[in-house]
N, C-alpha and C positions, 0 to 999 in steps of 0.2 A: 505494500501499498504506500503510494506515494506521500511524503510529508505535506502537511497541510501548510498553506501559505499564510492562514490566518494567524496572528498574533496570539501567544499562549496567554491565557487569562489566569486569574488566582483561583477560579475553580479547576481549571486543568492541573494545577500545581496540587490543589486538595485532593482531587482523584488520585493522582499519581503517587502521593504520599499517604493514602489513606486517612486522612484528617479533614477537619471542617475547614471552611474558608476562614472563620473567625480564628483558627489555629494558626492558618497561613499567614493572616493580617499581624497576628502577634509576633511571630517568628520574624517575618521582614521588615517588621518595624521595630525590632529590638526590644520588644515589650514582653517577651515570654517567659522570663525568669518568675518563678514561684507559680506559674500557671499552666505550662506544659513541661514535660520531661526534656533533659538534653539530648536523649535519643531521638525523641520525636522532632526537636527543632533540627536536629541534623538531618533527619529524613525530609523535612521541608526544604531545607536549603540545597540539599542534593537533588530533589526533584526539580527545584527552581533553576539550578545550574544546566541539569539534564535537558530541560525544555527551553533553556535561552529565555526565560521570564524576566521581564523588566517591570517595575511597577508603574502604572499609569500615573505620573506626578500631577498631570494636569488635573486629573479628576479627584485625586486625593487632596490636592490643594484647594480645589472648590469647596470638599468636603469641611475641610479644616477653615475654611475662610482665610487662607494665606497664600500668598504669591511667591515664598520664599526668595524674596527679593530684598536685599539691603542697599541702603545708599550710603556712601562715605563721602562726607562733605569736607572738603578742605580748602586751605586758601592756597592761592597759585603764585605762592612767593618762593617756597624752597621746594620746586617739583620733585628734585633727585629724592630728597628725604621722604615726601609723601608717596612717590612711587614704591619706595620699600615698605611703607604702610599697607598700601593697596594690595602688594605682593603678599604679605602676611596675612591680611584680613581673607583675601580670596582664597588662599590655601586651606584657612580652617574652614571658610564657608563650602568650598566644593566638598570636603569630608562629611558634610551633615546636608548636602542638597539643595545648598542656598548658592545664589548668585550675587556678587557685589557690582553696584554701578558705581562708578567713580564722578564726582560732580565737584569740580573745582570752581570755587567762587571766582567769577571773572575778574572781579577788581582785587582780588586778593583777599580783604576783609569786609568788602562793602555788600549791600544787598545785591541778591541774585535773582532772576526770574525763575518760577517753579518749572524744573524740567519735566513735570508729568501735569496733565490736565487737574489732577487732583493727587497730590503726593501721598495723602492718607488712604486712597482707594488702591493705589499702585504698590505701596511697599509694606512689608511685616515691620521695618524698624530702620533707625539711623544711627550711624556712628559720624560723630562730628568734631573737628578741632575746635577748641574755643577760639582760635584765630579766626574761624569763619562763622562766628555766632549770629552775625547780621544776615548772612546768607541762609543760615538754617532757621531763623525766624520768618524770613521772606517767603520760604517754601511750606511753613507750617510743619516743618519737620519736628519742632519741640513739641507738637501734639502727638506724636508717635512714640512707641518704645524706643529709648535712647540712650546711648552711651558717648559720654563726652571723654575728648582726649585732651591732653594738656590742661587740664581744667581745676579751678578750685574745689575740692570735694566738699567743703562747707557750704558752697553758694552756687551748685551747678544745675543747669536745666535739667540734667538727664536722671536716670533712674539709677545709673553707675559712672563712676568716673575711674578712668585708667591713665596712670602718670607715669612717666618716666622720672627716676631720683635726679631731676635737675638741682636740687638743692646741693646734695651730695657732690654732683658733678663740680659745681661751682666752689666749693671747699676743697676739693681736690686740686682744682685750679690755685686757688689762694694758697693752700698749705706747698703746693710746688713753688711758687713765686717767692714765698716768704722764705723758704728753706735755701732758696738761691742766694738770698740776701735782699730782695728786692722791699724796699719802703716808700717809693713814690710811684703810685700806679694810676694811669688812666684808664678809666671804663668806657669803652666805646660801646654804648647801649642800643639796642633796637628801639626806634622811634615807631614803636608798634604797641598800642593798648590792648595788652593780653596777660592774663595771669602769669604764664611762664615767663615772661620777660622781668615782671615784677619781683618774682620769685629771684631771678638771678641778681637783681640790683641790691635787694635786700640781703640775700646771703652773702654777697660779696662785702657789703659795707659791715655786716655783723661779724664777719671772719677778720676783716683788718682791723677793725675797731678794738679787737680782743688783743692785739699787739701793739705795745707802746712804740712811738715814733714813726707810725705809718700815715702816709697822706694818701686819700683817694678823691679824685677828680672825675667828675662824668662829661662827656660828649654825646649827644644823641644824633643817629642817622638813620634814614630810611635802609632797608634791606637791600641794598645795591652797591656794587664796587665803586661807582661814581659818588654816590650819597657819602659812603664811608672814606673815600679819599678827601672829599672836601670837610667832613667833620673833623677828621684827624688834622688836617692841614690847619684848620682854625684853631683847634685846640693847642697845637703848637706853638703858636702866635702869642699864647696868652703869657702876661709876664711870670717871673718867678724861674725856680729850677725845672728842667724840662724832667717828666717821669722816665723812669726807667724800664717800665714794663706797660703793656697794653693790653688788656683783657677784652676781647669781643665777644658779643653776644652769638656770633654766628660765624662760620668759616667765610662767607662771603663778605662779611665786613672786614675781617682780617685781610682778605686778599686787597680791598681798598685802602687799607692802612699800609700794607707793602708798599703800594705805588705812592702813597704820600711821602712815607719816609725815605724813600729814594729819590724822590725828586729834590729833598732837602738834604741828599748826600749822607743819610743816615744808613747804617748799615743793621740789619736784623742777623744775628742778636747783639753783635758787637756793641752798638751804640743803644738798642732798644729791644727787648724781649717782647714777643707777640704771642697770644693765645687765642684760640677760637673754640667754637663749640657745635659738634655735629660729626664730625669725621667725614664730610662729603670725599668724594673723588678729588675736589679741588685742594683738599688739604695736603696731598702729597705731589700735586702738580705745581705747587710754589715752591720757590727756591730761596732760602732753606724750607725743607718740608714743615709743615705746621704742627706746633704741640697743640694738641685740641683734645676736647672729650668726646669718646664714641658714644653715640647713641644707636641702640639696636632698632631701627625703624621696622624691621620684619616682625621682630618679637612684639613691638609696639602695636602693630595690625592685627597679630595673632591675639593677644590678649584683649584688644578691643572687640573682636568678633566672638571671642570666647566669653565674655562679659555681656554681649548682646544675646547671645544664645541662652545663657544662664537667666537673663531677664525674661526672655520670652517663654522660657519653661518655668518660670517662678522660683528659681533658685536664686541663691546669694551668690554673686560673683567672687572670684578669688580676690583677697586683700593683698595690698603691699605694691610699693612702687617698683619698677622695673630698674635694675641695677645699671649704672653707667661706669664707664671706664677712662681715665686720663691716660692717653697716648703721648708720651714724650718724645718729641723729634728735636729737629735742628733749630727751631726758633727761639729757644729759650735757653738763656745761660745767665752767670752770675753778672750783675749790675757793672757797667765801667766804672773805674777807679773816681772819674771826674767827669759826670754826665754833662755838665755844663748848661747855661741858662737857655731858656727856649728862644727860638730864633725870631 
């Protein structure tokens, strides 16, 4: 008898395994434990494999009231980093039968048009960076099951928050520079209204204030190489002794700082040490290579998706920030004996 061209159904699997359709649903939905035996579960899985059975996800989703689609809302500022976040989120989503739609806010952190006629009707949940909060509100994503990334856990819009341990990263930078002997430090701060950048400024100030004889100044810049170059150049013209180390909120800011220093005839790290934060590919393209804090973007995305799955299942997401690591390269060294005044 020629094999049927009709797609096998759960009824076919039930008949082949000698069980009910309800048992097939329990086993293939991974909800069989405590309801059917291990032997029966294996018999169902074997019958499904032999028949080439695949669940009809569309019909299942209609019954569940789910589209199994998640929106990842990110700023269009550090695309390499958020590409990693997407990769991690999509990897976990795929293991659970979900798809992830990446939606970068067109203006970086500004409002955005709704990517769906009704986001609430088309999505099961949203993962969003706090840097794209305006876009999130514009698409009404804050009215869906929501996990926030890089967000204040005490004031978040979301049902859960997932954070990198940025505070510890900044402490590692500060301790590294203090250990080298630096006491005059310039903070090149991202001019972006976001919790994650507030944390960086607060932690740096607190760590340096705990060591007598340190002096911290701040210059603000948009996250761009040109913006960082201009802000660094302006800061170096300020009266008084020149800082011996420059702490940048982002690797792209560090690249702009390199340009400003070189145009003034200053060498990194002989005249001034420079640090970044992200460990993007740019960090090893710079000369000398950049001392920076490595953020695991893919793990960040994985944890965000895991947290959203927990929220959808009514479970408590895993707690604890994701560890970060200082990577020491050639851009930091002890301060010069006589740093000299600002130009």
